[in-house]
MDAnalysis code that builds the backbone (N, CA, C; Angstrom):
import MDAnalysis as mda
import numpy as np

u = mda.Universe.empty(714, n_residues=238, atom_resindex=np.repeat(np.arange(238), 3), trajectory=True)
u.add_TopologyAttr("name", ["N", "CA", "C"] * 238)
u.add_TopologyAttr("resid", np.arange(1, 239))
u.add_TopologyAttr("resname", ["MET", "SER", "ARG", "ARG", "VAL", "LEU", "VAL", "LEU", "GLY", "GLY", "THR", "ALA", "GLU", "ALA", "ARG", "GLU", "LEU", "ALA", "THR", "ARG", "LEU", "ALA", "GLY", "ARG", "GLY", "ASP", "GLU", "VAL", "THR", "THR", "SER", "LEU", "ALA", "GLY", "ARG", "THR", "ARG", "HIS", "PRO", "ARG", "LEU", "PRO", "GLY", "GLY", "GLU", "VAL", "ARG", "THR", "GLY", "GLY", "PHE", "GLY", "GLY", "VAL", "ASP", "GLY", "LEU", "ALA", "ALA", "ALA", "LEU", "GLY", "ASP", "VAL", "ASP", "VAL", "LEU", "VAL", "ASP", "ALA", "THR", "HIS", "PRO", "PHE", "ALA", "ALA", "THR", "MET", "THR", "ALA", "HIS", "ALA", "ALA", "ALA", "ALA", "ALA", "ALA", "ARG", "THR", "GLY", "THR", "PRO", "LEU", "LEU", "VAL", "LEU", "ARG", "ARG", "PRO", "GLY", "TRP", "THR", "ALA", "GLY", "PRO", "GLY", "GLU", "ARG", "TRP", "THR", "ARG", "VAL", "PRO", "SER", "LEU", "ALA", "SER", "ALA", "ALA", "ARG", "ALA", "ILE", "PRO", "ALA", "GLY", "ALA", "ARG", "VAL", "LEU", "LEU", "ALA", "THR", "GLY", "ARG", "GLN", "GLY", "VAL", "GLU", "ALA", "PHE", "VAL", "ASP", "VAL", "ASN", "ALA", "TRP", "PHE", "LEU", "VAL", "ARG", "ALA", "ILE", "GLU", "ALA", "PRO", "GLY", "VAL", "LEU", "PRO", "ALA", "ARG", "ALA", "GLU", "LEU", "VAL", "LEU", "ALA", "ARG", "GLY", "PRO", "PHE", "ALA", "LEU", "ASP", "ASP", "GLU", "ARG", "ALA", "LEU", "LEU", "ASP", "ARG", "HIS", "ALA", "ILE", "THR", "VAL", "VAL", "VAL", "ALA", "LYS", "ASP", "SER", "GLY", "GLY", "PRO", "THR", "GLU", "ALA", "LYS", "LEU", "VAL", "ALA", "ALA", "ARG", "GLU", "ARG", "ALA", "LEU", "PRO", "VAL", "LEU", "LEU", "VAL", "ASP", "ARG", "PRO", "PRO", "LEU", "PRO", "ASP", "GLY", "VAL", "ASP", "VAL", "VAL", "THR", "SER", "VAL", "GLU", "ALA", "ALA", "LEU", "SER", "ARG", "THR", "ALA", "PRO"])
u.atoms.positions = np.array([
    [93.059, 75.580, -33.358],
    [92.924, 74.671, -34.493],
    [92.630, 75.479, -35.758],
    [93.405, 75.249, -36.803],
    [93.210, 75.995, -38.043],
    [91.964, 75.483, -38.766],
    [91.413, 76.361, -39.614],
    [90.242, 76.006, -40.398],
    [90.576, 76.134, -41.879],
    [89.848, 75.406, -42.685],
    [90.014, 75.477, -44.130],
    [88.924, 76.408, -44.663],
    [89.357, 77.543, -45.189],
    [88.433, 78.600, -45.594],
    [88.610, 78.881, -47.081],
    [87.496, 78.900, -47.796],
    [87.483, 79.317, -49.195],
    [86.845, 80.697, -49.264],
    [87.606, 81.660, -49.755],
    [87.123, 83.032, -49.894],
    [86.868, 83.310, -51.364],
    [85.649, 83.671, -51.688],
    [85.327, 84.143, -53.035],
    [85.661, 85.623, -53.060],
    [86.711, 85.987, -53.800],
    [87.315, 87.305, -53.632],
    [87.060, 88.262, -54.766],
    [87.962, 89.251, -54.839],
    [87.856, 90.290, -55.847],
    [87.657, 91.673, -55.281],
    [87.548, 91.801, -53.961],
    [87.380, 93.101, -53.316],
    [88.538, 93.345, -52.354],
    [88.690, 94.600, -51.932],
    [89.720, 94.930, -50.945],
    [89.463, 94.193, -49.631],
    [88.194, 94.059, -49.266],
    [87.855, 93.351, -48.036],
    [88.241, 91.883, -48.127],
    [88.059, 91.274, -49.290],
    [88.445, 89.877, -49.475],
    [89.948, 89.704, -49.318],
    [90.721, 90.629, -49.903],
    [92.181, 90.543, -49.779],
    [92.612, 90.656, -48.322],
    [92.051, 91.640, -47.620],
    [92.429, 91.809, -46.224],
    [92.034, 90.597, -45.389],
    [90.831, 90.088, -45.616],
    [90.373, 88.939, -44.842],
    [91.263, 87.727, -45.088],
    [91.554, 87.421, -46.344],
    [92.376, 86.252, -46.656],
    [93.769, 86.380, -46.049],
    [94.336, 87.563, -46.129],
    [95.680, 87.773, -45.578],
    [95.682, 87.581, -44.069],
    [94.655, 88.071, -43.416],
    [94.592, 87.934, -41.962],
    [94.242, 86.510, -41.538],
    [93.419, 85.831, -42.312],
    [93.144, 84.420, -42.028],
    [94.427, 83.590, -42.144],
    [95.181, 83.834, -43.208],
    [96.442, 83.108, -43.373],
    [97.411, 83.440, -42.244],
    [97.403, 84.699, -41.815],
    [98.297, 85.112, -40.751],
    [97.999, 84.457, -39.420],
    [96.761, 84.100, -39.178],
    [96.432, 83.439, -37.914],
    [96.533, 81.914, -38.023],
    [96.930, 81.429, -39.186],
    [97.197, 80.008, -39.324],
    [96.143, 79.195, -40.034],
    [95.096, 79.830, -40.543],
    [94.081, 79.088, -41.284],
    [94.600, 78.705, -42.666],
    [94.058, 77.629, -43.213],
    [94.355, 77.227, -44.583],
    [93.353, 77.931, -45.492],
    [93.770, 79.038, -46.079],
    [92.843, 79.872, -46.826],
    [93.198, 79.871, -48.303],
    [92.167, 79.730, -49.119],
    [92.298, 79.848, -50.565],
    [91.336, 80.927, -51.042],
    [91.835, 81.851, -51.833],
    [90.988, 82.872, -52.431],
    [90.738, 82.526, -53.891],
    [89.481, 82.563, -54.280],
    [89.109, 82.312, -55.669],
    [88.823, 83.638, -56.358],
    [89.512, 83.884, -57.469],
    [89.312, 85.093, -58.264],
    [88.687, 84.718, -59.606],
    [87.791, 85.560, -60.078],
    [87.081, 85.247, -61.319],
    [88.003, 85.244, -62.526],
    [89.075, 86.043, -62.474],
    [90.004, 86.095, -63.593],
    [89.672, 87.140, -64.625],
    [88.745, 88.052, -64.332],
    [88.373, 89.079, -65.311],
    [89.404, 90.203, -65.390],
    [90.174, 90.394, -64.303],
    [91.207, 91.417, -64.283],
    [92.562, 90.760, -64.508],
    [93.335, 91.303, -65.462],
    [94.578, 90.632, -65.844],
    [95.644, 90.695, -64.746],
    [95.696, 91.775, -63.993],
    [96.743, 91.926, -62.986],
    [96.101, 92.283, -61.630],
    [95.399, 91.347, -61.023],
    [94.718, 91.637, -59.759],
    [95.706, 91.786, -58.611],
    [95.280, 92.488, -57.574],
    [96.053, 92.549, -56.344],
    [95.796, 91.264, -55.570],
    [96.865, 90.579, -55.214],
    [96.719, 89.244, -54.636],
    [96.768, 89.280, -53.113],
    [95.987, 88.426, -52.466],
    [95.978, 88.334, -51.005],
    [97.009, 87.329, -50.516],
    [97.096, 87.188, -49.182],
    [97.882, 86.116, -48.607],
    [97.169, 84.786, -48.783],
    [97.897, 83.696, -48.558],
    [97.328, 82.368, -48.730],
    [97.376, 81.913, -50.177],
    [96.676, 80.836, -50.461],
    [96.622, 80.304, -51.820],
    [95.619, 81.099, -52.668],
    [95.855, 81.097, -53.980],
    [94.964, 81.790, -54.911],
    [94.658, 80.860, -56.077],
    [93.378, 80.759, -56.419],
    [92.963, 80.064, -57.636],
    [92.243, 81.071, -58.520],
    [92.335, 80.870, -59.830],
    [91.745, 81.809, -60.772],
    [90.829, 81.066, -61.737],
    [89.670, 81.662, -61.985],
    [88.719, 81.071, -62.926],
    [87.476, 80.571, -62.230],
    [86.433, 80.355, -63.013],
    [85.163, 79.911, -62.455],
    [85.189, 78.468, -61.991],
    [84.117, 78.088, -61.300],
    [83.991, 76.719, -60.789],
    [83.163, 75.835, -61.703],
    [82.471, 76.439, -62.654],
    [81.563, 75.650, -63.490],
    [80.173, 75.570, -62.891],
    [79.704, 76.689, -62.325],
    [78.355, 76.735, -61.784],
    [78.250, 76.146, -60.393],
    [77.021, 75.929, -59.965],
    [76.754, 75.432, -58.613],
    [77.369, 74.061, -58.394],
    [77.277, 73.190, -59.395],
    [77.824, 71.830, -59.240],
    [79.321, 71.865, -58.982],
    [80.040, 72.676, -59.755],
    [81.479, 72.754, -59.582],
    [81.874, 73.343, -58.241],
    [81.159, 74.371, -57.811],
    [81.466, 74.970, -56.510],
    [81.145, 74.000, -55.390],
    [80.032, 73.297, -55.495],
    [79.684, 72.311, -54.466],
    [80.765, 71.242, -54.356],
    [81.299, 70.807, -55.487],
    [82.374, 69.806, -55.460],
    [83.619, 70.355, -54.784],
    [83.904, 71.652, -54.987],
    [85.086, 72.262, -54.392],
    [84.954, 72.430, -52.886],
    [83.745, 72.361, -52.372],
    [83.527, 72.554, -50.941],
    [83.726, 71.272, -50.138],
    [84.123, 70.199, -50.794],
    [84.265, 68.926, -50.099],
    [85.254, 68.951, -48.951],
    [86.316, 69.759, -49.057],
    [87.307, 69.825, -47.986],
    [87.400, 71.234, -47.393],
    [86.281, 71.949, -47.385],
    [86.234, 73.324, -46.879],
    [85.386, 73.376, -45.619],
    [85.898, 74.052, -44.596],
    [85.139, 74.213, -43.348],
    [84.186, 75.402, -43.395],
    [84.606, 76.484, -44.057],
    [83.796, 77.703, -44.126],
    [83.958, 78.320, -45.509],
    [82.853, 78.755, -46.086],
    [82.863, 79.490, -47.347],
    [82.526, 80.944, -47.050],
    [83.372, 81.853, -47.513],
    [83.114, 83.284, -47.343],
    [82.938, 83.912, -48.718],
    [81.785, 84.484, -48.957],
    [81.534, 85.218, -50.198],
    [81.863, 86.680, -49.937],
    [83.042, 87.108, -50.422],
    [83.447, 88.511, -50.289],
    [83.600, 89.130, -51.666],
    [82.741, 88.713, -52.594],
    [82.763, 89.256, -53.943],
    [82.162, 90.658, -53.957],
    [82.231, 91.281, -55.121],
    [81.680, 92.625, -55.292],
    [80.175, 92.598, -55.017],
    [79.618, 93.655, -54.437],
    [78.174, 93.660, -54.156],
    [77.289, 93.436, -55.372],
    [77.834, 93.627, -56.572],
    [77.040, 93.425, -57.784],
    [77.310, 92.083, -58.455],
    [78.092, 91.212, -57.818],
    [78.363, 89.883, -58.369],
    [77.232, 88.930, -57.978],
    [76.026, 89.231, -58.442],
    [74.833, 88.523, -57.979],
    [74.841, 87.047, -58.353],
    [75.341, 86.718, -59.530],
    [75.339, 85.316, -59.948],
    [76.243, 84.477, -59.057],
    [77.445, 84.989, -58.752],
    [78.364, 84.244, -57.899],
    [77.786, 84.068, -56.505],
    [77.148, 85.094, -55.979],
    [76.548, 84.994, -54.651],
    [75.416, 83.969, -54.635],
    [74.610, 83.950, -55.679],
    [73.538, 82.957, -55.770],
    [74.113, 81.541, -55.837],
    [75.177, 81.361, -56.595],
    [75.821, 80.049, -56.679],
    [76.402, 79.639, -55.323],
    [77.001, 80.592, -54.610],
    [77.569, 80.294, -53.292],
    [76.492, 79.831, -52.332],
    [75.358, 80.526, -52.328],
    [74.273, 80.157, -51.430],
    [73.732, 78.776, -51.764],
    [73.574, 78.483, -53.053],
    [73.040, 77.182, -53.456],
    [74.023, 76.053, -53.143],
    [75.305, 76.267, -53.415],
    [76.305, 75.229, -53.164],
    [76.475, 74.972, -51.672],
    [76.464, 76.037, -50.887],
    [76.593, 75.877, -49.437],
    [75.402, 75.120, -48.867],
    [74.205, 75.445, -49.338],
    [73.016, 74.741, -48.859],
    [73.056, 73.265, -49.245],
    [73.520, 72.985, -50.449],
    [73.563, 71.597, -50.918],
    [74.542, 70.757, -50.101],
    [75.673, 71.346, -49.728],
    [76.731, 70.588, -49.059],
    [76.731, 70.735, -47.541],
    [75.901, 71.645, -47.019],
    [75.900, 71.882, -45.581],
    [77.105, 72.669, -45.090],
    [77.769, 73.378, -45.998],
    [78.942, 74.178, -45.630],
    [78.501, 75.522, -45.076],
    [79.008, 75.935, -43.921],
    [78.668, 77.263, -43.413],
    [79.080, 78.351, -44.411],
    [78.170, 79.272, -44.668],
    [78.420, 80.369, -45.604],
    [78.303, 81.694, -44.869],
    [79.301, 82.546, -45.055],
    [79.271, 83.896, -44.524],
    [79.450, 84.856, -45.689],
    [78.575, 85.851, -45.795],
    [78.677, 86.863, -46.847],
    [79.248, 88.136, -46.233],
    [80.367, 88.592, -46.770],
    [80.989, 89.835, -46.322],
    [80.665, 90.920, -47.332],
    [79.879, 91.911, -46.913],
    [79.485, 93.019, -47.776],
    [79.721, 94.337, -47.054],
    [80.547, 95.173, -47.624],
    [80.722, 96.501, -47.042],
    [79.420, 97.284, -47.165],
    [79.156, 98.191, -46.223],
    [77.904, 98.955, -46.290],
    [77.824, 99.797, -47.561],
    [76.623, 99.993, -48.029],
    [76.414, 100.884, -49.163],
    [76.493, 102.333, -48.733],
    [76.371, 103.222, -49.699],
    [76.455, 104.652, -49.424],
    [75.095, 105.190, -48.983],
    [75.143, 106.193, -48.128],
    [73.943, 106.864, -47.642],
    [73.994, 108.326, -48.037],
    [72.930, 108.828, -48.620],
    [72.895, 110.220, -49.064],
    [72.920, 111.165, -47.870],
    [73.705, 112.224, -47.990],
    [73.761, 113.267, -46.979],
    [73.146, 114.549, -47.497],
    [73.190, 115.602, -46.694],
    [72.632, 116.891, -47.119],
    [73.284, 117.381, -48.417],
    [72.465, 117.869, -49.308],
    [72.977, 118.434, -50.550],
    [73.161, 117.442, -51.679],
    [72.966, 116.145, -51.415],
    [73.112, 115.164, -52.480],
    [71.937, 115.268, -53.460],
    [72.235, 115.072, -54.728],
    [71.195, 115.034, -55.759],
    [71.186, 113.638, -56.389],
    [70.955, 112.650, -55.536],
    [70.974, 111.265, -55.996],
    [69.580, 110.836, -56.435],
    [69.554, 110.078, -57.513],
    [68.362, 109.340, -57.904],
    [68.741, 107.870, -57.943],
    [68.119, 107.077, -57.101],
    [68.413, 105.643, -57.078],
    [67.595, 104.944, -58.154],
    [68.276, 104.065, -58.882],
    [67.630, 103.316, -59.958],
    [67.933, 101.835, -59.750],
    [67.056, 100.950, -60.226],
    [67.225, 99.529, -59.924],
    [68.192, 98.786, -60.822],
    [68.629, 99.406, -61.923],
    [69.465, 98.672, -62.878],
    [70.238, 99.649, -63.747],
    [71.244, 99.109, -64.458],
    [71.976, 99.925, -65.421],
    [71.063, 100.386, -66.551],
    [70.149, 99.522, -66.965],
    [69.217, 99.909, -68.026],
    [68.345, 101.085, -67.584],
    [67.926, 101.068, -66.322],
    [67.139, 102.184, -65.796],
    [67.969, 103.461, -65.750],
    [69.237, 103.340, -65.393],
    [70.121, 104.506, -65.386],
    [70.258, 105.073, -66.790],
    [70.410, 104.197, -67.781],
    [70.550, 104.661, -69.161],
    [69.319, 105.439, -69.612],
    [68.139, 104.950, -69.225],
    [66.901, 105.631, -69.630],
    [66.738, 106.977, -68.941],
    [67.385, 107.157, -67.795],
    [67.215, 108.390, -67.015],
    [68.201, 109.487, -67.399],
    [69.135, 109.213, -68.278],
    [70.138, 110.216, -68.662],
    [69.510, 111.226, -69.619],
    [69.596, 112.531, -69.307],
    [69.026, 113.537, -70.209],
    [69.770, 113.571, -71.550],
    [69.039, 113.847, -72.598],
    [69.663, 113.961, -73.919],
    [70.709, 115.062, -73.906],
    [71.856, 114.777, -74.506],
    [72.917, 115.768, -74.594],
    [73.782, 115.894, -73.359],
    [73.561, 115.066, -72.346],
    [74.345, 115.156, -71.113],
    [75.797, 114.753, -71.361],
    [76.650, 115.204, -70.459],
    [78.045, 114.767, -70.430],
    [78.204, 113.928, -69.165],
    [78.445, 112.642, -69.340],
    [78.277, 111.659, -68.276],
    [79.609, 111.062, -67.859],
    [79.873, 111.071, -66.560],
    [80.928, 110.223, -66.012],
    [80.293, 108.868, -65.726],
    [80.689, 107.852, -66.490],
    [80.160, 106.500, -66.311],
    [81.187, 105.717, -65.505],
    [80.940, 105.612, -64.206],
    [81.898, 104.996, -63.279],
    [81.322, 103.689, -62.740],
    [80.903, 102.824, -63.656],
    [80.267, 101.565, -63.263],
    [81.134, 100.351, -63.578],
    [82.385, 100.565, -64.021],
    [83.220, 99.443, -64.427],
    [82.936, 99.036, -65.860],
    [83.719, 98.062, -66.344],
    [83.602, 97.711, -67.765],
    [82.403, 96.836, -68.074],
    [81.879, 96.129, -67.086],
    [80.728, 95.277, -67.342],
    [79.459, 96.124, -67.326],
    [78.635, 95.944, -68.300],
    [77.385, 96.681, -68.354],
    [77.428, 97.944, -69.179],
    [78.595, 98.294, -69.740],
    [78.676, 99.504, -70.562],
    [77.738, 99.412, -71.759],
    [77.460, 98.195, -72.217],
    [76.585, 98.036, -73.385],
    [75.191, 98.605, -73.151],
    [74.790, 98.761, -71.886],
    [73.475, 99.338, -71.601],
    [73.380, 100.792, -72.047],
    [74.517, 101.441, -72.309],
    [74.538, 102.869, -72.598],
    [74.907, 103.179, -74.048],
    [75.076, 102.162, -74.885],
    [75.621, 102.410, -76.223],
    [74.697, 103.253, -77.098],
    [73.402, 103.206, -76.869],
    [72.470, 103.944, -77.727],
    [71.943, 105.227, -77.086],
    [72.522, 105.624, -75.965],
    [72.055, 106.829, -75.269],
    [72.589, 108.069, -75.973],
    [71.737, 109.065, -76.128],
    [72.117, 110.324, -76.766],
    [72.829, 111.211, -75.746],
    [74.104, 110.916, -75.522],
    [74.913, 111.660, -74.557],
    [76.376, 111.391, -74.858],
    [77.245, 112.203, -74.236],
    [78.697, 111.965, -74.318],
    [79.134, 111.319, -73.013],
    [80.007, 110.298, -73.104],
    [80.399, 109.528, -71.925],
    [81.909, 109.561, -71.704],
    [82.285, 109.786, -70.464],
    [83.638, 109.509, -69.999],
    [83.548, 108.176, -69.267],
    [84.020, 107.115, -69.912],
    [83.907, 105.762, -69.367],
    [85.189, 105.440, -68.597],
    [85.043, 105.181, -67.299],
    [86.210, 104.862, -66.481],
    [86.116, 103.415, -66.020],
    [87.205, 102.660, -66.243],
    [87.229, 101.250, -65.881],
    [88.677, 100.818, -65.684],
    [88.863, 99.690, -65.001],
    [90.209, 99.146, -64.819],
    [90.732, 98.595, -66.131],
    [89.858, 97.926, -66.888],
    [90.222, 97.383, -68.188],
    [89.156, 97.772, -69.207],
    [89.533, 97.769, -70.462],
    [88.645, 98.265, -71.512],
    [87.419, 97.369, -71.678],
    [86.229, 97.968, -71.778],
    [85.028, 97.177, -72.063],
    [85.014, 96.723, -73.509],
    [84.132, 95.770, -73.790],
    [84.044, 95.254, -75.152],
    [83.448, 96.237, -76.131],
    [82.564, 97.106, -75.646],
    [81.931, 98.113, -76.497],
    [81.946, 99.446, -75.763],
    [81.795, 100.524, -76.545],
    [81.694, 101.870, -75.990],
    [80.518, 102.588, -76.646],
    [79.917, 103.545, -75.952],
    [78.921, 104.380, -76.616],
    [79.522, 105.093, -77.829],
    [78.665, 105.556, -78.718],
    [79.140, 106.171, -79.957],
    [80.008, 107.393, -79.685],
    [79.639, 108.166, -78.675],
    [80.435, 109.351, -78.303],
    [80.988, 109.104, -76.901],
    [82.249, 108.761, -76.851],
    [82.820, 108.382, -75.566],
    [84.326, 108.541, -75.567],
    [84.857, 108.758, -74.378],
    [86.294, 108.713, -74.123],
    [86.517, 107.690, -73.016],
    [87.534, 106.861, -73.174],
    [87.827, 105.813, -72.203],
    [89.023, 106.208, -71.349],
    [88.862, 106.066, -70.031],
    [89.951, 106.289, -69.090],
    [90.173, 104.991, -68.321],
    [91.366, 104.418, -68.427],
    [91.697, 103.200, -67.695],
    [92.407, 103.592, -66.404],
    [91.782, 103.267, -65.274],
    [92.337, 103.647, -63.974],
    [91.747, 102.751, -62.907],
    [92.518, 102.551, -61.850],
    [92.080, 101.736, -60.721],
    [91.958, 102.624, -59.487],
    [90.798, 102.600, -58.835],
    [90.578, 103.376, -57.626],
    [91.217, 102.734, -56.415],
    [91.071, 103.342, -55.247],
    [90.283, 104.545, -54.981],
    [90.967, 105.812, -55.487],
    [90.145, 106.839, -55.731],
    [90.624, 108.081, -56.306],
    [90.552, 109.206, -55.274],
    [91.533, 110.094, -55.323],
    [91.583, 111.223, -54.393],
    [90.526, 112.252, -54.773],
    [90.030, 112.959, -53.776],
    [88.973, 113.939, -54.007],
    [89.423, 115.032, -54.970],
    [90.633, 115.529, -54.815],
    [91.105, 116.582, -55.724],
    [91.150, 116.091, -57.162],
    [91.513, 114.826, -57.351],
    [91.553, 114.276, -58.709],
    [90.154, 114.155, -59.291],
    [89.186, 113.791, -58.449],
    [87.808, 113.682, -58.934],
    [87.246, 115.055, -59.279],
    [87.562, 116.039, -58.467],
    [87.130, 117.411, -58.793],
    [87.675, 117.841, -60.150],
    [88.971, 117.606, -60.355],
    [89.608, 118.009, -61.605],
    [89.011, 117.255, -62.796],
    [88.710, 115.979, -62.600],
    [88.136, 115.175, -63.686],
    [86.778, 115.722, -64.113],
    [85.918, 115.991, -63.142],
    [84.587, 116.514, -63.466],
    [84.680, 117.867, -64.171],
    [85.587, 118.716, -63.705],
    [85.715, 120.055, -64.298],
    [86.326, 119.992, -65.697],
    [87.365, 119.175, -65.856],
    [88.083, 119.111, -67.137],
    [87.176, 118.625, -68.259],
    [86.274, 117.718, -67.923],
    [85.402, 117.141, -68.952],
    [83.988, 117.735, -68.934],
    [83.784, 118.783, -68.137],
    [82.486, 119.464, -68.074],
    [81.344, 118.470, -67.842],
    [81.543, 117.568, -66.885],
    [80.550, 116.533, -66.605],
    [79.275, 117.163, -66.041],
    [78.124, 116.664, -66.511],
    [76.837, 117.157, -66.017],
    [76.039, 116.093, -65.268],
    [76.411, 114.812, -65.416],
    [75.723, 113.711, -64.730],
    [76.763, 112.651, -64.374],
    [76.623, 112.089, -63.176],
    [77.476, 110.980, -62.757],
    [76.613, 109.725, -62.633],
    [77.089, 108.629, -63.194],
    [76.406, 107.339, -63.058],
    [77.352, 106.388, -62.329],
    [76.874, 105.802, -61.229],
    [77.708, 104.914, -60.421],
    [76.857, 103.807, -59.833],
    [77.507, 102.706, -59.482],
    [76.867, 101.643, -58.722],
    [77.051, 101.911, -57.234],
    [76.087, 101.486, -56.423],
    [76.206, 101.646, -54.978],
    [77.132, 100.556, -54.429],
    [78.411, 100.720, -54.738],
    [79.399, 99.725, -54.326],
    [79.804, 99.878, -52.870],
    [79.647, 101.073, -52.306],
    [80.138, 101.318, -50.960],
    [81.653, 101.385, -50.954],
    [82.230, 101.434, -49.762],
    [83.684, 101.422, -49.663],
    [84.316, 102.775, -49.931],
    [85.578, 102.774, -50.351],
    [86.369, 104.009, -50.377],
    [86.303, 104.786, -51.675],
    [85.303, 104.596, -52.503],
    [85.271, 105.254, -53.808],
    [84.280, 106.409, -53.850],
    [83.880, 106.920, -52.689],
    [82.842, 107.936, -52.693],
    [83.347, 109.328, -53.051],
    [84.640, 109.510, -53.320],
    [85.160, 110.838, -53.660],
    [84.436, 111.430, -54.856],
    [84.083, 110.611, -55.814],
    [83.350, 111.135, -56.977],
    [81.997, 111.686, -56.572],
    [81.384, 111.068, -55.548],
    [80.081, 111.540, -55.085],
    [80.219, 112.852, -54.321],
    [81.292, 112.984, -53.564],
    [81.548, 114.252, -52.865],
    [81.784, 115.362, -53.884],
    [82.607, 115.084, -54.882],
    [82.872, 116.088, -55.912],
    [81.602, 116.460, -56.665],
    [80.742, 115.477, -56.928],
    [79.474, 115.765, -57.597],
    [78.581, 116.641, -56.722],
    [78.527, 116.340, -55.412],
    [77.713, 117.149, -54.505],
    [78.199, 118.598, -54.470],
    [79.508, 118.789, -54.427],
    [80.065, 120.143, -54.390],
    [79.663, 120.951, -55.621],
    [79.466, 120.272, -56.719],
    [79.111, 120.941, -57.976],
    [77.615, 120.873, -58.267],
    [76.843, 120.364, -57.298],
    [75.386, 120.230, -57.440],
    [75.015, 119.413, -58.671],
    [75.835, 118.386, -58.962],
    [75.559, 117.527, -60.117],
    [74.619, 116.388, -59.720],
    [73.701, 116.037, -60.603],
    [72.859, 114.866, -60.333],
    [73.661, 113.574, -60.462],
    [73.319, 112.608, -59.614],
    [73.963, 111.300, -59.616],
    [72.881, 110.236, -59.794],
    [73.069, 109.362, -60.773],
    [72.216, 108.190, -60.924],
    [72.945, 107.024, -60.260],
    [72.404, 106.562, -59.133],
    [73.061, 105.539, -58.327],
    [72.294, 104.231, -58.461],
    [72.970, 103.225, -59.004],
    [72.335, 101.929, -59.255],
    [72.327, 101.116, -57.963],
    [71.147, 100.696, -57.535],
    [71.013, 99.903, -56.314],
    [71.636, 98.526, -56.469],
    [72.079, 97.963, -55.343],
    [72.633, 96.616, -55.338],
    [71.543, 95.583, -55.593],
    [71.904, 94.486, -56.240],
    [70.935, 93.385, -56.341],
    [70.699, 92.781, -54.963],
    [69.512, 92.252, -54.714],
    [69.228, 91.675, -53.395],
    [70.038, 90.413, -53.150],
    [70.340, 90.162, -51.877],
    [71.021, 88.931, -51.490],
    [70.031, 87.771, -51.451],
    [70.499, 86.545, -51.616],
    [69.601, 85.393, -51.464],
    [68.995, 85.363, -50.058],
    [67.809, 84.840, -49.965],
    [67.134, 84.757, -48.666],
    [67.941, 83.899, -47.694],
    [67.996, 84.380, -46.452],
    [68.525, 83.579, -45.365],
    [70.025, 83.534, -45.227],
    [70.791, 84.266, -46.067],
    [72.243, 84.201, -45.938],
    [72.694, 85.011, -44.726],
    [73.812, 84.601, -44.146],
    [74.399, 85.239, -42.975],
    [75.342, 86.329, -43.471],
    [75.096, 87.584, -43.093],
    [75.833, 88.720, -43.646],
    [76.553, 89.478, -42.547],
    [77.821, 89.831, -42.803],
    [78.567, 90.756, -41.949],
    [79.065, 91.891, -42.834],
    [79.401, 93.019, -42.201],
    [79.761, 94.209, -42.972],
    [81.197, 94.665, -42.745],
    [82.001, 93.879, -42.038],
    [83.379, 94.278, -41.794],
    [84.284, 93.052, -41.760],
    [85.563, 93.278, -42.027],
    [86.542, 92.194, -41.954],
    [86.659, 91.685, -40.529],
    [86.610, 92.594, -39.556],
    [86.713, 92.170, -38.152],
    [85.591, 91.208, -37.785],
    [84.387, 91.527, -38.236],
    [83.259, 90.644, -37.933],
    [83.430, 89.300, -38.634],
    [83.940, 89.302, -39.854],
    [84.162, 88.056, -40.574],
    [85.217, 87.206, -39.892],
    [86.281, 87.831, -39.390],
    [87.318, 87.090, -38.655],
    [86.730, 86.439, -37.406],
    [85.899, 87.170, -36.714],
    [85.302, 86.630, -35.497],
    [84.393, 85.461, -35.821],
    [83.608, 85.570, -36.909],
    [82.627, 84.533, -37.242],
    [83.276, 83.298, -37.841],
    [84.513, 83.417, -38.328],
    [85.188, 82.255, -38.902],
    [86.214, 81.666, -37.957],
    [86.265, 82.160, -36.719],
    [87.238, 81.644, -35.763],
    [86.881, 80.206, -35.384],
    [87.892, 79.379, -35.044],
    [87.619, 77.992, -34.639],
    [86.713, 77.946, -33.415],
])
């Protein structure tokens, strides 16, 4: 028996899950925030744009059997709305989150709780690879440093001394090595997104560069979490 599944997407895991759900015969719709102009689309139906807060999402769950939150680990507002809407409507909620990164030997990571904390920790005069995406760049506009800002799409503001690189990951290790060397980077700032983007961290470790790694926001209390697409498929089976 097929199930009606709403996937809150925007990640590679969300795309894979939706495509595989559709392939097994489920009625799956993926919701995308619409912040990226040319997103990679999954199988099944796709809707774009917000729901209008908790009330709008709760209304959309009227004909949904399972809600899967597979948004980015830093999409805290959407995850909070999903938890509240699911609780209000009694809809089963599953959160799919890929594991975060774990420091290995030789890493020079400093974990910080926020982008603002990362900005305060940057040494004056540093040359920074800012690999946090376009949202939150404003936290760094007044920092006394030079920034190589990498994002899929241009942010609304840039630090006073900055170069913008528009690119979509994942990135090859050799390319990350070349990027750090070409721009004489001395500090890397990244979010603990997990997944396949750790090449920049490997390249930083090889060069003994310090990394300011922004911790993920906490999940709402009591949510059901899995860390792989396979586990999500099993938990959403009829």
